[in-house]
C-alpha positions as CSV (number, residue, x, y, z in Angstrom):
1,M,-6.2,-17.9,29.0
2,Q,-5.6,-14.5,27.5
3,K,-8.6,-12.8,26.0
4,V,-8.4,-11.7,22.4
5,S,-9.5,-8.2,23.4
6,D,-6.5,-8.0,25.8
7,A,-4.1,-9.3,23.2
8,L,-5.3,-6.6,20.7
9,S,-5.5,-3.7,23.2
10,V,-3.6,-0.5,22.4
11,N,-2.5,1.7,25.2
12,A,-2.1,5.5,25.0
13,S,1.2,7.1,25.6
14,P,2.2,6.8,29.3
15,R,3.2,10.5,29.3
16,V,-0.1,11.9,28.0
17,R,-3.2,10.4,29.5
18,T,-5.8,13.1,30.3
19,D,-7.4,15.9,28.5
20,G,-5.7,18.3,30.9
21,E,-2.3,16.9,30.0
22,W,-3.2,17.1,26.3
23,S,-4.3,20.7,26.7
24,R,-1.1,21.7,28.4
25,L,1.0,20.0,25.8
26,M,-0.9,21.4,22.9
27,F,-0.8,24.9,24.3
28,D,3.0,24.6,24.5
29,M,3.0,23.4,20.9
30,E,0.9,26.3,19.7
31,I,3.3,28.7,21.4
32,A,6.3,27.0,19.9
33,L,4.8,27.2,16.4
34,L,3.9,30.8,16.8
35,P,7.2,32.3,15.6
36,A,7.2,30.2,12.5
37,T,3.5,31.1,11.8
38,L,4.1,34.8,12.3
39,F,7.1,34.7,10.0
40,A,5.2,32.8,7.4
41,A,2.5,35.5,7.4
42,Y,5.2,38.1,7.0
43,Q,7.1,36.2,4.2
44,F,4.2,34.8,2.2
45,G,1.3,37.2,3.2
46,M,-2.4,36.2,3.2
47,D,-1.8,33.2,1.0
48,A,0.0,31.5,3.9
49,V,-2.6,32.6,6.5
50,I,-5.4,31.2,4.4
51,V,-3.7,27.9,3.8
52,I,-2.9,27.5,7.5
53,A,-6.5,28.5,8.5
54,A,-8.0,26.0,6.0
55,S,-5.8,23.2,7.4
56,V,-6.7,24.0,11.0
57,L,-10.4,24.2,10.3
58,A,-10.4,20.9,8.4
59,C,-8.8,19.1,11.3
60,V,-11.0,20.6,13.9
61,L,-14.3,20.1,12.0
62,T,-13.3,16.5,11.1
63,E,-12.7,15.6,14.7
64,W,-15.9,17.4,15.9
65,L,-18.1,15.7,13.2
66,Y,-16.6,12.3,13.9
67,E,-17.2,12.6,17.7
68,V,-20.7,14.0,17.3
69,C,-21.8,11.5,14.7
70,L,-20.5,8.5,16.8
71,K,-21.8,10.1,20.0
72,K,-18.4,10.2,21.6
73,K,-17.1,12.8,24.0
74,V,-16.2,15.9,22.1
75,R,-12.5,16.7,22.8
76,I,-11.6,19.4,20.3
77,A,-11.1,21.8,23.2
78,N,-7.9,20.1,24.1
79,G,-6.2,21.6,21.1
80,T,-4.9,18.5,19.4
81,A,-6.7,19.0,16.1
82,V,-5.5,22.7,16.1
83,V,-1.9,21.6,16.4
84,T,-2.2,19.0,13.8
85,G,-3.7,21.6,11.4
86,L,-0.9,24.1,12.2
87,L,1.8,21.5,11.6
88,L,0.2,20.4,8.3
89,G,-0.4,24.0,7.1
90,L,3.1,25.1,7.9
91,T,4.6,22.2,5.8
92,L,2.6,23.2,2.7
93,P,3.5,25.7,-0.1
94,A,1.7,29.0,0.0
95,G,0.4,28.7,-3.5
96,V,-1.6,25.4,-3.2
97,N,-5.4,25.4,-3.9
98,L,-7.5,25.4,-0.8
99,Y,-8.8,21.9,-1.3
100,V,-5.3,20.6,-0.7
101,P,-5.0,21.6,3.0
102,I,-8.7,20.6,3.5
103,I,-8.1,17.1,2.1
104,G,-4.9,16.9,4.0
105,G,-6.5,17.9,7.3
106,I,-9.3,15.3,6.8
107,F,-6.8,12.6,6.1
108,A,-4.5,13.5,9.0
109,T,-7.4,13.6,11.5
110,L,-9.7,10.9,10.3
111,I,-7.4,8.3,8.8
112,V,-4.3,8.6,10.8
113,V,-5.7,9.5,14.2
114,L,-9.4,8.9,14.8
115,L,-9.7,5.5,13.1
116,Y,-6.8,4.3,15.2
117,G,-8.4,5.2,18.5
118,G,-7.7,8.9,18.8
119,Y,-4.7,11.1,19.8
120,G,-2.2,9.2,21.8
121,Q,-3.0,5.9,19.9
122,H,-1.6,7.0,16.5
123,F,1.6,5.3,15.3
124,M,2.9,8.1,13.0
125,V,2.9,11.8,13.0
126,P,-0.5,12.8,11.5
127,A,0.6,16.0,9.8
128,L,3.6,14.3,8.1
129,A,1.5,11.3,7.0
130,A,-1.0,13.7,5.4
131,R,1.8,15.6,3.8
132,C,3.2,12.4,2.2
133,F,-0.3,11.6,1.0
134,L,-0.6,15.1,-0.5
135,L,2.8,14.8,-2.1
136,I,1.7,11.7,-3.9
137,S,-1.8,13.0,-4.8
138,F,-1.0,16.6,-5.8
139,S,2.7,16.4,-6.6
140,S,2.7,19.4,-8.9
141,Q,1.1,21.8,-6.4
142,M,3.1,20.4,-3.5
143,T,6.4,21.1,-5.3
144,T,5.6,24.6,-6.7
145,Y,6.8,27.3,-4.3
146,T,5.8,31.0,-4.7
147,V,6.4,34.3,-3.0
148,D,4.0,37.1,-4.0
149,G,2.8,34.9,-6.8
150,I,6.2,34.4,-8.3
151,S,7.7,30.9,-8.5
152,S,11.4,30.5,-7.7
153,A,13.8,27.7,-6.7
154,T,14.2,26.6,-3.1
155,P,17.7,26.4,-1.6
156,L,18.0,22.7,-2.1
157,A,16.9,23.1,-5.8
158,V,19.6,25.7,-6.2
159,M,22.2,23.2,-4.8
160,Q,21.0,20.4,-7.2
161,Q,21.6,22.9,-10.1
162,G,25.1,23.5,-8.9
163,G,24.5,26.8,-7.1
164,T,25.3,27.8,-3.5
165,P,22.4,29.1,-1.4
166,A,23.2,31.9,1.1
167,L,23.2,30.4,4.6
168,M,22.3,33.7,6.2
169,D,19.2,34.0,4.0
170,M,18.2,30.5,5.1
171,L,18.8,31.3,8.7
172,V,16.6,34.4,8.6
173,G,14.1,33.0,6.2
174,T,14.3,35.2,3.2
175,V,14.2,32.2,0.8
176,N,11.4,30.2,-0.9
177,G,10.0,27.0,0.4
178,C,7.1,25.6,2.5
179,I,5.2,28.1,4.6
180,G,6.7,27.4,8.0
181,E,10.0,25.8,7.1
182,V,12.0,28.8,5.7
183,S,13.2,30.6,8.9
184,A,15.6,28.5,10.9
185,I,15.6,31.1,13.6
186,A,11.8,30.9,14.1
187,I,12.0,27.1,14.2
188,L,14.8,27.1,16.7
189,I,13.0,29.5,19.0
190,G,10.1,27.1,19.0
191,L,12.3,24.1,19.8
192,V,14.1,25.8,22.7
193,Y,10.7,26.7,24.1
194,L,9.5,23.1,23.9
195,L,12.7,21.8,25.6
196,V,12.5,24.3,28.4
197,R,8.9,23.4,29.0
198,R,9.8,19.7,28.8
199,A,7.1,19.3,26.1
200,A,9.6,17.6,23.7
201,K,12.2,14.9,23.7
202,W,15.8,16.1,23.3
203,I,17.8,12.9,22.7
204,T,16.2,12.0,19.4
205,P,16.7,15.4,17.7
206,L,20.3,15.7,18.9
207,V,21.2,12.2,17.6
208,Y,19.2,12.8,14.4
209,V,21.2,16.0,13.6
210,A,24.5,14.5,14.5
211,V,24.1,11.3,12.5
212,F,22.7,13.3,9.5
213,V,25.7,15.6,9.5
214,I,28.2,12.8,9.8
215,Y,26.5,10.9,7.0
216,L,26.7,13.9,4.7
217,G,30.3,14.5,5.6
218,L,31.2,10.9,4.7
219,F,28.9,10.1,1.8
220,G,27.6,13.5,0.5
221,S,30.5,13.8,-2.0
222,H,31.4,17.2,-0.6
223,G,33.3,16.1,2.5
224,F,32.8,18.2,5.6
225,D,32.1,21.3,3.6
226,M,30.3,23.5,6.1
227,N,28.4,25.5,3.4
228,Y,27.1,22.3,1.9
229,I,26.2,20.7,5.2
230,G,24.8,23.9,6.6
231,A,22.5,24.3,3.5
232,Q,21.3,20.7,3.9
233,V,20.5,21.2,7.6
234,L,18.8,24.5,7.1
235,G,16.9,23.6,3.9
236,G,14.2,21.2,2.8
237,G,12.2,21.0,6.0
238,F,14.9,19.1,7.9
239,L,15.1,21.6,10.8
240,F,11.3,21.8,11.1
241,S,11.1,18.0,11.3
242,V,13.9,17.9,13.9
243,A,12.1,20.5,16.0
244,F,8.5,19.4,15.8
245,F,8.4,15.8,14.6
246,A,11.5,14.0,15.8
247,S,10.9,15.5,19.3
248,D,7.3,14.4,19.5
249,L,6.4,12.9,22.9
250,V,3.9,10.4,21.5
251,I,5.9,9.1,18.4
252,N,9.1,8.5,20.3
253,P,10.6,5.4,22.0
254,K,10.0,5.2,25.7
255,T,13.7,4.7,26.7
256,A,16.8,6.8,26.2
257,L,18.5,4.0,24.4
258,G,15.5,3.6,22.2
259,Q,15.5,7.3,21.4
260,V,19.2,7.0,20.4
261,I,18.5,4.1,18.1
262,Y,15.5,6.0,16.6
263,G,17.6,9.1,16.0
264,V,20.3,7.0,14.3
265,F,17.7,5.5,11.9
266,L,16.3,9.0,11.2
267,G,19.7,10.4,10.4
268,L,20.7,7.5,8.2
269,L,17.5,7.3,6.2
270,T,17.3,11.1,5.7
271,G,20.9,11.1,4.5
272,L,20.2,8.3,2.1
273,Y,17.1,10.0,0.7
274,R,19.0,13.3,0.4
275,T,22.0,11.8,-1.4
276,M,20.5,8.9,-3.3
277,S,17.1,10.1,-4.3
278,Q,15.6,12.9,-6.3
279,A,12.3,12.7,-4.6
280,P,10.9,16.0,-3.3
281,E,10.6,16.5,0.5
282,S,12.6,13.4,1.3
283,V,12.7,14.3,5.0
284,S,8.9,13.6,5.3
285,Y,9.3,10.1,3.9
286,A,12.3,9.3,6.1
287,V,10.5,10.4,9.3
288,I,7.3,8.5,8.4
289,C,9.3,5.3,7.6
290,C,11.1,5.6,11.0
291,N,7.8,6.1,12.8
292,L,7.0,2.6,11.9
293,L,10.1,1.3,13.7
294,V,9.1,2.8,17.1
295,P,6.8,-0.1,18.2
296,L,9.5,-2.5,17.4
297,I,12.1,-0.5,19.3
298,D,9.8,-0.4,22.3
299,K,9.1,-4.1,22.0
300,F,12.7,-5.1,22.2
301,L,13.7,-2.6,24.8
302,P,10.8,-2.8,27.2
303,G,11.5,-1.3,30.6
304,K,15.2,-1.9,30.5
305,E,15.9,1.7,31.6
306,K,14.0,4.6,33.0
307,E,11.8,6.4,30.5
308,A,13.7,9.4,29.2
309,A,12.4,12.9,29.7
């Protein structure tokens, strides 16, 4: 007879088991996020640095206090909390009050990760889950974007008003938006580094982008207008989510076919949000919803093909 404890057991990701593996993976993530972080400091100044620092400290201190209070092994040295804090901080506007990244860091680390067994056991991207929580809780601050204390429209907001954002500005990053999402070049440098280091999946991001572009061409009311599609890809946190969330080793189906299916759902749902909804930061909601499908994909495609790299 099967024990209840066996039926309810949750196993960590087969690709990341030990603290050493986590440390190597998190080091690679930190290096990959460095270009976006440095550009954020250049574009938004000390406001961005302070927000990122507050987010990282909140995540690290939350994990440390949890492990100390419950007399668990302290694992903050493996860098997982630092990376969660970086990812969360980079997806916030530079002008938010400091309690916003602090609350977000606590939510991401305690609610999404630690209460579900720790890193490797979480079923959704912690930073994105926290970002969605903050969007609901502090919607005004989370949708007000400033550079040097001056508010201005993001490229997607310009498009909604009938304007045409400059793709070169979006590529370089001389636009307004969330701290780490404005420079496509910095994000792509990080993604290439992760792929070269085999610290990220490549199938899901590739399928995600392809399906999203096809959906926009068919249902975006602009046809395959490259300026429109280019602005949609480069704006609104889409590229950042592709590079650092869709490629995540833990929140990804185990098989290549599963990753293709996951990427298709990501592309379709993001396209639906972008074309049918006026909700801000629709990419975050799309990715979080699709995170919930991964256990089902793995359940119905168990071991049918070799795990994809």
